PDB file of N, CA, C and O in Angstrom:
ATOM      1  N   MET A   1     -28.325 -20.974 -78.285  1.00  0.00           N
ATOM      2  CA  MET A   1     -29.115 -20.117 -77.482  1.00  0.00           C
ATOM      3  C   MET A   1     -28.800 -18.739 -77.036  1.00  0.00           C
ATOM      4  O   MET A   1     -27.633 -18.383 -76.875  1.00  0.00           O
ATOM      5  N   MET A   2     -30.068 -17.756 -76.780  1.00  0.00           N
ATOM      6  CA  MET A   2     -29.624 -16.174 -76.613  1.00  0.00           C
ATOM      7  C   MET A   2     -30.626 -16.192 -75.573  1.00  0.00           C
ATOM      8  O   MET A   2     -31.415 -17.104 -75.326  1.00  0.00           O
ATOM      9  N   PRO A   3     -30.490 -14.947 -74.926  1.00  0.00           N
ATOM     10  CA  PRO A   3     -31.804 -14.493 -74.077  1.00  0.00           C
ATOM     11  C   PRO A   3     -32.361 -13.773 -74.604  1.00  0.00           C
ATOM     12  O   PRO A   3     -31.978 -13.073 -75.541  1.00  0.00           O
ATOM     13  N   LEU A   4     -33.773 -13.817 -73.906  1.00  0.00           N
ATOM     14  CA  LEU A   4     -34.663 -13.351 -74.615  1.00  0.00           C
ATOM     15  C   LEU A   4     -34.910 -11.947 -75.044  1.00  0.00           C
ATOM     16  O   LEU A   4     -35.812 -11.549 -75.781  1.00  0.00           O
ATOM     17  N   THR A   5     -33.693 -11.057 -74.299  1.00  0.00           N
ATOM     18  CA  THR A   5     -33.871  -9.555 -74.922  1.00  0.00           C
ATOM     19  C   THR A   5     -33.411  -9.266 -75.873  1.00  0.00           C
ATOM     20  O   THR A   5     -33.359  -8.090 -76.234  1.00  0.00           O
ATOM     21  N   MET A   6     -32.782 -10.587 -76.792  1.00  0.00           N
ATOM     22  CA  MET A   6     -32.498 -10.265 -78.044  1.00  0.00           C
ATOM     23  C   MET A   6     -33.609 -10.369 -79.001  1.00  0.00           C
ATOM     24  O   MET A   6     -33.418  -9.864 -80.107  1.00  0.00           O
ATOM     25  N   ALA A   7     -34.866 -11.000 -78.740  1.00  0.00           N
ATOM     26  CA  ALA A   7     -35.459 -11.303 -79.504  1.00  0.00           C
ATOM     27  C   ALA A   7     -36.124  -9.834 -80.225  1.00  0.00           C
ATOM     28  O   ALA A   7     -36.088  -8.820 -79.528  1.00  0.00           O
ATOM     29  N   ALA A   8     -36.503  -9.781 -81.108  1.00  0.00           N
ATOM     30  CA  ALA A   8     -37.303  -8.569 -82.188  1.00  0.00           C
ATOM     31  C   ALA A   8     -38.559  -8.361 -81.666  1.00  0.00           C
ATOM     32  O   ALA A   8     -39.343  -9.280 -81.432  1.00  0.00           O
ATOM     33  N   THR A   9     -38.811  -7.077 -81.451  1.00  0.00           N
ATOM     34  CA  THR A   9     -40.374  -6.797 -81.450  1.00  0.00           C
ATOM     35  C   THR A   9     -41.076  -7.714 -82.345  1.00  0.00           C
ATOM     36  O   THR A   9     -40.710  -7.904 -83.505  1.00  0.00           O
ATOM     37  N   GLY A  10     -41.925  -8.193 -81.891  1.00  0.00           N
ATOM     38  CA  GLY A  10     -43.360  -8.929 -82.954  1.00  0.00           C
ATOM     39  C   GLY A  10     -42.726 -10.582 -83.351  1.00  0.00           C
ATOM     40  O   GLY A  10     -43.337 -11.405 -84.031  1.00  0.00           O
ATOM     41  N   GLU A  11     -41.686 -10.735 -82.878  1.00  0.00           N
ATOM     42  CA  GLU A  11     -41.044 -12.133 -82.906  1.00  0.00           C
ATOM     43  C   GLU A  11     -42.133 -13.001 -81.902  1.00  0.00           C
ATOM     44  O   GLU A  11     -42.709 -12.660 -80.869  1.00  0.00           O
ATOM     45  N   THR A  12     -42.150 -14.286 -82.688  1.00  0.00           N
ATOM     46  CA  THR A  12     -42.488 -15.209 -81.411  1.00  0.00           C
ATOM     47  C   THR A  12     -41.299 -16.397 -81.351  1.00  0.00           C
ATOM     48  O   THR A  12     -41.066 -16.999 -82.399  1.00  0.00           O
ATOM     49  N   VAL A  13     -40.555 -16.735 -80.154  1.00  0.00           N
ATOM     50  CA  VAL A  13     -40.049 -17.456 -79.936  1.00  0.00           C
ATOM     51  C   VAL A  13     -40.403 -18.628 -79.427  1.00  0.00           C
ATOM     52  O   VAL A  13     -41.624 -18.764 -79.353  1.00  0.00           O
ATOM     53  N   THR A  14     -39.711 -19.607 -79.016  1.00  0.00           N
ATOM     54  CA  THR A  14     -39.635 -20.670 -78.272  1.00  0.00           C
ATOM     55  C   THR A  14     -38.842 -20.741 -77.121  1.00  0.00           C
ATOM     56  O   THR A  14     -37.689 -20.485 -77.467  1.00  0.00           O
ATOM     57  N   ILE A  15     -38.911 -21.007 -75.691  1.00  0.00           N
ATOM     58  CA  ILE A  15     -38.191 -21.137 -74.467  1.00  0.00           C
ATOM     59  C   ILE A  15     -37.399 -22.240 -74.306  1.00  0.00           C
ATOM     60  O   ILE A  15     -38.000 -23.237 -73.906  1.00  0.00           O
ATOM     61  N   ARG A  16     -35.864 -22.385 -74.561  1.00  0.00           N
ATOM     62  CA  ARG A  16     -35.490 -23.620 -74.511  1.00  0.00           C
ATOM     63  C   ARG A  16     -34.908 -23.746 -73.111  1.00  0.00           C
ATOM     64  O   ARG A  16     -34.764 -24.882 -72.658  1.00  0.00           O
ATOM     65  N   ARG A  17     -34.609 -22.839 -72.485  1.00  0.00           N
ATOM     66  CA  ARG A  17     -34.023 -23.028 -70.628  1.00  0.00           C
ATOM     67  C   ARG A  17     -34.300 -21.841 -70.059  1.00  0.00           C
ATOM     68  O   ARG A  17     -34.368 -20.786 -70.690  1.00  0.00           O
ATOM     69  N   ILE A  18     -34.460 -21.953 -68.931  1.00  0.00           N
ATOM     70  CA  ILE A  18     -34.688 -20.767 -67.710  1.00  0.00           C
ATOM     71  C   ILE A  18     -33.640 -20.985 -66.515  1.00  0.00           C
ATOM     72  O   ILE A  18     -33.681 -22.074 -65.943  1.00  0.00           O
ATOM     73  N   THR A  19     -32.781 -20.109 -66.129  1.00  0.00           N
ATOM     74  CA  THR A  19     -31.870 -20.312 -65.589  1.00  0.00           C
ATOM     75  C   THR A  19     -32.006 -19.136 -64.235  1.00  0.00           C
ATOM     76  O   THR A  19     -32.782 -18.181 -64.257  1.00  0.00           O
ATOM     77  N   GLY A  20     -31.283 -19.388 -63.358  1.00  0.00           N
ATOM     78  CA  GLY A  20     -31.572 -18.742 -62.170  1.00  0.00           C
ATOM     79  C   GLY A  20     -31.827 -19.631 -61.153  1.00  0.00           C
ATOM     80  O   GLY A  20     -31.858 -20.827 -61.442  1.00  0.00           O
ATOM     81  N   LYS A  21     -32.038 -19.240 -59.888  1.00  0.00           N
ATOM     82  CA  LYS A  21     -32.674 -19.791 -58.593  1.00  0.00           C
ATOM     83  C   LYS A  21     -33.600 -20.522 -58.636  1.00  0.00           C
ATOM     84  O   LYS A  21     -34.387 -20.209 -59.529  1.00  0.00           O
ATOM     85  N   ASP A  22     -33.937 -21.556 -57.949  1.00  0.00           N
ATOM     86  CA  ASP A  22     -35.209 -22.498 -57.800  1.00  0.00           C
ATOM     87  C   ASP A  22     -36.489 -21.249 -57.453  1.00  0.00           C
ATOM     88  O   ASP A  22     -37.605 -21.316 -57.967  1.00  0.00           O
ATOM     89  N   GLU A  23     -36.182 -20.444 -56.755  1.00  0.00           N
ATOM     90  CA  GLU A  23     -37.557 -19.300 -56.594  1.00  0.00           C
ATOM     91  C   GLU A  23     -37.770 -18.573 -57.974  1.00  0.00           C
ATOM     92  O   GLU A  23     -38.822 -18.074 -58.372  1.00  0.00           O
ATOM     93  N   VAL A  24     -36.760 -18.606 -58.514  1.00  0.00           N
ATOM     94  CA  VAL A  24     -36.705 -17.390 -59.620  1.00  0.00           C
ATOM     95  C   VAL A  24     -37.356 -18.445 -60.904  1.00  0.00           C
ATOM     96  O   VAL A  24     -38.324 -18.054 -61.556  1.00  0.00           O
ATOM     97  N   ARG A  25     -36.996 -19.206 -61.057  1.00  0.00           N
ATOM     98  CA  ARG A  25     -37.539 -20.292 -62.043  1.00  0.00           C
ATOM     99  C   ARG A  25     -39.211 -20.466 -62.014  1.00  0.00           C
ATOM    100  O   ARG A  25     -40.066 -20.431 -62.899  1.00  0.00           O
ATOM    101  N   GLN A  26     -39.257 -20.691 -60.426  1.00  0.00           N
ATOM    102  CA  GLN A  26     -40.676 -21.137 -59.936  1.00  0.00           C
ATOM    103  C   GLN A  26     -41.827 -19.988 -60.273  1.00  0.00           C
ATOM    104  O   GLN A  26     -42.957 -20.084 -60.752  1.00  0.00           O
ATOM    105  N   ARG A  27     -40.976 -18.769 -59.775  1.00  0.00           N
ATOM    106  CA  ARG A  27     -42.013 -17.562 -60.330  1.00  0.00           C
ATOM    107  C   ARG A  27     -42.171 -17.280 -61.776  1.00  0.00           C
ATOM    108  O   ARG A  27     -43.248 -16.787 -62.114  1.00  0.00           O
ATOM    109  N   LEU A  28     -41.396 -17.479 -62.567  1.00  0.00           N
ATOM    110  CA  LEU A  28     -41.391 -17.188 -63.869  1.00  0.00           C
ATOM    111  C   LEU A  28     -42.419 -18.328 -64.362  1.00  0.00           C
ATOM    112  O   LEU A  28     -43.274 -17.994 -65.181  1.00  0.00           O
ATOM    113  N   ALA A  29     -42.372 -19.749 -63.869  1.00  0.00           N
ATOM    114  CA  ALA A  29     -43.394 -20.666 -64.360  1.00  0.00           C
ATOM    115  C   ALA A  29     -44.724 -20.539 -64.262  1.00  0.00           C
ATOM    116  O   ALA A  29     -45.564 -20.804 -65.121  1.00  0.00           O
ATOM    117  N   GLU A  30     -44.951 -19.934 -62.689  1.00  0.00           N
ATOM    118  CA  GLU A  30     -46.261 -19.428 -62.517  1.00  0.00           C
ATOM    119  C   GLU A  30     -46.787 -18.265 -63.401  1.00  0.00           C
ATOM    120  O   GLU A  30     -48.012 -18.145 -63.447  1.00  0.00           O
ATOM    121  N   LEU A  31     -46.045 -17.413 -64.092  1.00  0.00           N
ATOM    122  CA  LEU A  31     -46.582 -16.549 -65.177  1.00  0.00           C
ATOM    123  C   LEU A  31     -46.580 -17.101 -66.387  1.00  0.00           C
ATOM    124  O   LEU A  31     -46.898 -16.432 -67.371  1.00  0.00           O
ATOM    125  N   GLY A  32     -46.218 -18.416 -66.481  1.00  0.00           N
ATOM    126  CA  GLY A  32     -46.471 -19.062 -67.973  1.00  0.00           C
ATOM    127  C   GLY A  32     -45.231 -19.246 -68.812  1.00  0.00           C
ATOM    128  O   GLY A  32     -45.391 -19.579 -69.987  1.00  0.00           O
ATOM    129  N   PHE A  33     -43.654 -19.014 -68.202  1.00  0.00           N
ATOM    130  CA  PHE A  33     -42.693 -18.841 -68.872  1.00  0.00           C
ATOM    131  C   PHE A  33     -42.207 -20.368 -68.522  1.00  0.00           C
ATOM    132  O   PHE A  33     -41.599 -20.582 -67.472  1.00  0.00           O
ATOM    133  N   VAL A  34     -42.474 -21.318 -69.359  1.00  0.00           N
ATOM    134  CA  VAL A  34     -42.009 -22.753 -69.195  1.00  0.00           C
ATOM    135  C   VAL A  34     -41.160 -23.409 -70.335  1.00  0.00           C
ATOM    136  O   VAL A  34     -41.248 -22.795 -71.398  1.00  0.00           O
ATOM    137  N   VAL A  35     -40.465 -24.369 -70.351  1.00  0.00           N
ATOM    138  CA  VAL A  35     -39.707 -24.605 -71.637  1.00  0.00           C
ATOM    139  C   VAL A  35     -40.373 -25.358 -72.345  1.00  0.00           C
ATOM    140  O   VAL A  35     -41.034 -26.313 -71.936  1.00  0.00           O
ATOM    141  N   ASP A  36     -40.199 -24.812 -74.049  1.00  0.00           N
ATOM    142  CA  ASP A  36     -40.828 -25.327 -74.791  1.00  0.00           C
ATOM    143  C   ASP A  36     -42.383 -24.390 -74.969  1.00  0.00           C
ATOM    144  O   ASP A  36     -43.266 -25.029 -75.541  1.00  0.00           O
ATOM    145  N   SER A  37     -42.589 -23.604 -74.727  1.00  0.00           N
ATOM    146  CA  SER A  37     -43.725 -22.760 -74.969  1.00  0.00           C
ATOM    147  C   SER A  37     -43.150 -21.804 -75.669  1.00  0.00           C
ATOM    148  O   SER A  37     -41.974 -21.442 -75.710  1.00  0.00           O
ATOM    149  N   PRO A  38     -44.133 -21.415 -76.239  1.00  0.00           N
ATOM    150  CA  PRO A  38     -43.751 -19.941 -77.411  1.00  0.00           C
ATOM    151  C   PRO A  38     -44.278 -18.606 -76.725  1.00  0.00           C
ATOM    152  O   PRO A  38     -45.392 -18.421 -76.236  1.00  0.00           O
ATOM    153  N   VAL A  39     -43.326 -17.819 -76.798  1.00  0.00           N
ATOM    154  CA  VAL A  39     -43.728 -16.458 -76.343  1.00  0.00           C
ATOM    155  C   VAL A  39     -43.518 -15.327 -77.384  1.00  0.00           C
ATOM    156  O   VAL A  39     -42.543 -15.447 -78.125  1.00  0.00           O
ATOM    157  N   THR A  40     -44.211 -14.389 -77.505  1.00  0.00           N
ATOM    158  CA  THR A  40     -44.291 -13.223 -78.275  1.00  0.00           C
ATOM    159  C   THR A  40     -43.991 -11.808 -77.619  1.00  0.00           C
ATOM    160  O   THR A  40     -44.626 -11.270 -76.711  1.00  0.00           O
ATOM    161  N   VAL A  41     -42.665 -11.241 -78.418  1.00  0.00           N
ATOM    162  CA  VAL A  41     -42.157 -10.129 -78.086  1.00  0.00           C
ATOM    163  C   VAL A  41     -43.153  -8.828 -78.221  1.00  0.00           C
ATOM    164  O   VAL A  41     -43.053  -8.419 -79.378  1.00  0.00           O
ATOM    165  N   VAL A  42     -43.980  -8.109 -77.545  1.00  0.00           N
ATOM    166  CA  VAL A  42     -45.031  -7.365 -77.735  1.00  0.00           C
ATOM    167  C   VAL A  42     -44.636  -6.084 -78.346  1.00  0.00           C
ATOM    168  O   VAL A  42     -45.022  -5.604 -79.412  1.00  0.00           O
ATOM    169  N   SER A  43     -43.246  -5.304 -76.918  1.00  0.00           N
ATOM    170  CA  SER A  43     -42.744  -4.143 -77.173  1.00  0.00           C
ATOM    171  C   SER A  43     -41.635  -4.237 -76.059  1.00  0.00           C
ATOM    172  O   SER A  43     -41.684  -4.887 -75.015  1.00  0.00           O
ATOM    173  N   LYS A  44     -40.429  -3.280 -76.621  1.00  0.00           N
ATOM    174  CA  LYS A  44     -39.320  -3.163 -75.786  1.00  0.00           C
ATOM    175  C   LYS A  44     -39.286  -1.592 -75.307  1.00  0.00           C
ATOM    176  O   LYS A  44     -39.462  -0.538 -75.917  1.00  0.00           O
ATOM    177  N   LEU A  45     -39.018  -1.873 -74.106  1.00  0.00           N
ATOM    178  CA  LEU A  45     -38.541   0.050 -74.018  1.00  0.00           C
ATOM    179  C   LEU A  45     -37.623  -0.125 -73.099  1.00  0.00           C
ATOM    180  O   LEU A  45     -37.875  -0.733 -72.059  1.00  0.00           O
ATOM    181  N   ALA A  46     -36.237   0.474 -73.417  1.00  0.00           N
ATOM    182  CA  ALA A  46     -35.309   0.593 -72.396  1.00  0.00           C
ATOM    183  C   ALA A  46     -34.585  -1.082 -71.979  1.00  0.00           C
ATOM    184  O   ALA A  46     -33.754  -1.107 -71.071  1.00  0.00           O
ATOM    185  N   GLY A  47     -34.823  -1.918 -72.431  1.00  0.00           N
ATOM    186  CA  GLY A  47     -34.512  -3.316 -72.574  1.00  0.00           C
ATOM    187  C   GLY A  47     -35.646  -4.234 -71.528  1.00  0.00           C
ATOM    188  O   GLY A  47     -35.597  -5.460 -71.422  1.00  0.00           O
ATOM    189  N   ASN A  48     -36.516  -3.465 -70.900  1.00  0.00           N
ATOM    190  CA  ASN A  48     -37.436  -3.926 -70.169  1.00  0.00           C
ATOM    191  C   ASN A  48     -38.698  -4.302 -71.470  1.00  0.00           C
ATOM    192  O   ASN A  48     -39.153  -3.452 -72.236  1.00  0.00           O
ATOM    193  N   LEU A  49     -39.137  -5.977 -71.459  1.00  0.00           N
ATOM    194  CA  LEU A  49     -40.095  -6.326 -72.192  1.00  0.00           C
ATOM    195  C   LEU A  49     -41.760  -6.278 -71.623  1.00  0.00           C
ATOM    196  O   LEU A  49     -42.202  -6.180 -70.478  1.00  0.00           O
ATOM    197  N   ILE A  50     -42.481  -6.396 -73.015  1.00  0.00           N
ATOM    198  CA  ILE A  50     -43.873  -6.659 -72.538  1.00  0.00           C
ATOM    199  C   ILE A  50     -44.365  -8.067 -73.701  1.00  0.00           C
ATOM    200  O   ILE A  50     -44.358  -8.171 -74.927  1.00  0.00           O
ATOM    201  N   LEU A  51     -44.671  -8.782 -72.827  1.00  0.00           N
ATOM    202  CA  LEU A  51     -44.491 -10.273 -73.724  1.00  0.00           C
ATOM    203  C   LEU A  51     -45.928 -10.875 -74.026  1.00  0.00           C
ATOM    204  O   LEU A  51     -46.763 -10.470 -73.217  1.00  0.00           O
ATOM    205  N   GLN A  52     -46.291 -11.508 -74.731  1.00  0.00           N
ATOM    206  CA  GLN A  52     -47.387 -12.114 -74.850  1.00  0.00           C
ATOM    207  C   GLN A  52     -47.310 -13.655 -74.418  1.00  0.00           C
ATOM    208  O   GLN A  52     -46.587 -14.306 -75.173  1.00  0.00           O
ATOM    209  N   VAL A  53     -47.907 -14.406 -73.348  1.00  0.00           N
ATOM    210  CA  VAL A  53     -47.448 -15.389 -72.831  1.00  0.00           C
ATOM    211  C   VAL A  53     -49.141 -16.410 -72.860  1.00  0.00           C
ATOM    212  O   VAL A  53     -50.015 -15.934 -72.134  1.00  0.00           O
ATOM    213  N   ARG A  54     -49.447 -17.460 -73.502  1.00  0.00           N
ATOM    214  CA  ARG A  54     -50.697 -18.051 -73.641  1.00  0.00           C
ATOM    215  C   ARG A  54     -51.571 -16.774 -74.033  1.00  0.00           C
ATOM    216  O   ARG A  54     -51.330 -16.076 -75.018  1.00  0.00           O
ATOM    217  N   ASP A  55     -52.546 -16.573 -73.197  1.00  0.00           N
ATOM    218  CA  ASP A  55     -53.737 -15.561 -73.114  1.00  0.00           C
ATOM    219  C   ASP A  55     -53.516 -14.305 -72.567  1.00  0.00           C
ATOM    220  O   ASP A  55     -54.323 -13.378 -72.626  1.00  0.00           O
ATOM    221  N   SER A  56     -52.315 -14.265 -71.982  1.00  0.00           N
ATOM    222  CA  SER A  56     -51.861 -13.044 -71.100  1.00  0.00           C
ATOM    223  C   SER A  56     -50.771 -12.008 -71.647  1.00  0.00           C
ATOM    224  O   SER A  56     -50.047 -12.363 -72.577  1.00  0.00           O
ATOM    225  N   ARG A  57     -50.613 -10.456 -70.963  1.00  0.00           N
ATOM    226  CA  ARG A  57     -49.541 -10.247 -71.415  1.00  0.00           C
ATOM    227  C   ARG A  57     -48.917  -9.911 -69.977  1.00  0.00           C
ATOM    228  O   ARG A  57     -49.545  -9.498 -69.002  1.00  0.00           O
ATOM    229  N   VAL A  58     -47.507 -10.186 -70.061  1.00  0.00           N
ATOM    230  CA  VAL A  58     -46.870 -10.021 -69.088  1.00  0.00           C
ATOM    231  C   VAL A  58     -45.339  -9.284 -69.007  1.00  0.00           C
ATOM    232  O   VAL A  58     -44.412  -9.560 -69.769  1.00  0.00           O
ATOM    233  N   ALA A  59     -45.288  -8.313 -67.941  1.00  0.00           N
ATOM    234  CA  ALA A  59     -43.907  -7.100 -68.475  1.00  0.00           C
ATOM    235  C   ALA A  59     -43.010  -7.849 -67.490  1.00  0.00           C
ATOM    236  O   ALA A  59     -43.496  -8.239 -66.428  1.00  0.00           O
ATOM    237  N   LEU A  60     -41.476  -8.114 -67.845  1.00  0.00           N
ATOM    238  CA  LEU A  60     -40.634  -8.295 -67.734  1.00  0.00           C
ATOM    239  C   LEU A  60     -39.426  -7.416 -67.527  1.00  0.00           C
ATOM    240  O   LEU A  60     -39.022  -6.908 -68.573  1.00  0.00           O
ATOM    241  N   ASP A  61     -38.647  -7.066 -66.273  1.00  0.00           N
ATOM    242  CA  ASP A  61     -37.126  -5.989 -66.589  1.00  0.00           C
ATOM    243  C   ASP A  61     -36.414  -6.903 -67.133  1.00  0.00           C
ATOM    244  O   ASP A  61     -36.617  -8.115 -67.199  1.00  0.00           O
ATOM    245  N   LYS A  62     -35.307  -6.077 -67.642  1.00  0.00           N
ATOM    246  CA  LYS A  62     -34.262  -6.646 -68.204  1.00  0.00           C
ATOM    247  C   LYS A  62     -33.427  -8.114 -67.795  1.00  0.00           C
ATOM    248  O   LYS A  62     -33.076  -9.031 -68.537  1.00  0.00           O
ATOM    249  N   THR A  63     -33.263  -7.945 -66.316  1.00  0.00           N
ATOM    250  CA  THR A  63     -33.067  -8.681 -65.671  1.00  0.00           C
ATOM    251  C   THR A  63     -33.693  -9.747 -65.774  1.00  0.00           C
ATOM    252  O   THR A  63     -32.967 -10.432 -66.494  1.00  0.00           O
ATOM    253  N   MET A  64     -34.731 -10.437 -65.474  1.00  0.00           N
ATOM    254  CA  MET A  64     -35.744 -11.501 -65.564  1.00  0.00           C
ATOM    255  C   MET A  64     -35.680 -11.997 -66.768  1.00  0.00           C
ATOM    256  O   MET A  64     -35.346 -13.171 -66.925  1.00  0.00           O
ATOM    257  N   ALA A  65     -36.051 -11.030 -68.026  1.00  0.00           N
ATOM    258  CA  ALA A  65     -35.931 -11.275 -69.598  1.00  0.00           C
ATOM    259  C   ALA A  65     -34.408 -12.280 -69.580  1.00  0.00           C
ATOM    260  O   ALA A  65     -34.465 -13.506 -69.683  1.00  0.00           O
ATOM    261  N   ASN A  66     -33.058 -11.500 -69.429  1.00  0.00           N
ATOM    262  CA  ASN A  66     -32.120 -12.568 -69.501  1.00  0.00           C
ATOM    263  C   ASN A  66     -31.697 -13.849 -69.291  1.00  0.00           C
ATOM    264  O   ASN A  66     -30.915 -14.558 -69.925  1.00  0.00           O
ATOM    265  N   ARG A  67     -32.687 -14.136 -67.754  1.00  0.00           N
ATOM    266  CA  ARG A  67     -32.574 -15.531 -67.382  1.00  0.00           C
ATOM    267  C   ARG A  67     -33.402 -16.280 -68.215  1.00  0.00           C
ATOM    268  O   ARG A  67     -33.426 -17.469 -67.895  1.00  0.00           O
ATOM    269  N   ILE A  68     -33.984 -16.030 -69.031  1.00  0.00           N
ATOM    270  CA  ILE A  68     -34.978 -16.802 -69.979  1.00  0.00           C
ATOM    271  C   ILE A  68     -34.360 -16.874 -71.355  1.00  0.00           C
ATOM    272  O   ILE A  68     -34.247 -15.829 -71.996  1.00  0.00           O
ATOM    273  N   GLN A  69     -33.909 -18.138 -71.910  1.00  0.00           N
ATOM    274  CA  GLN A  69     -33.146 -18.627 -72.991  1.00  0.00           C
ATOM    275  C   GLN A  69     -33.871 -19.098 -74.133  1.00  0.00           C
ATOM    276  O   GLN A  69     -34.743 -19.941 -73.921  1.00  0.00           O
ATOM    277  N   ILE A  70     -33.674 -18.718 -75.276  1.00  0.00           N
ATOM    278  CA  ILE A  70     -34.582 -18.911 -76.473  1.00  0.00           C
ATOM    279  C   ILE A  70     -33.691 -19.680 -77.340  1.00  0.00           C
ATOM    280  O   ILE A  70     -34.075 -20.046 -78.451  1.00  0.00           O
TER     281      ILE A  70
END
């Protein structure tokens, strides 16, 4: 496993684990980041990511993206 920040632009990956406090994991789940769901990296800028999750695009900072393991 590796953090989501290591995925290449344009790559579709599957979430394997989400780390952090319960509040953080709950917030990510509300945004659509759940285990075994696919996520596509749309773009990267200074470590921050724009991701395609289900039918929406979500921006995550580097700290939050590092909590998502692929």
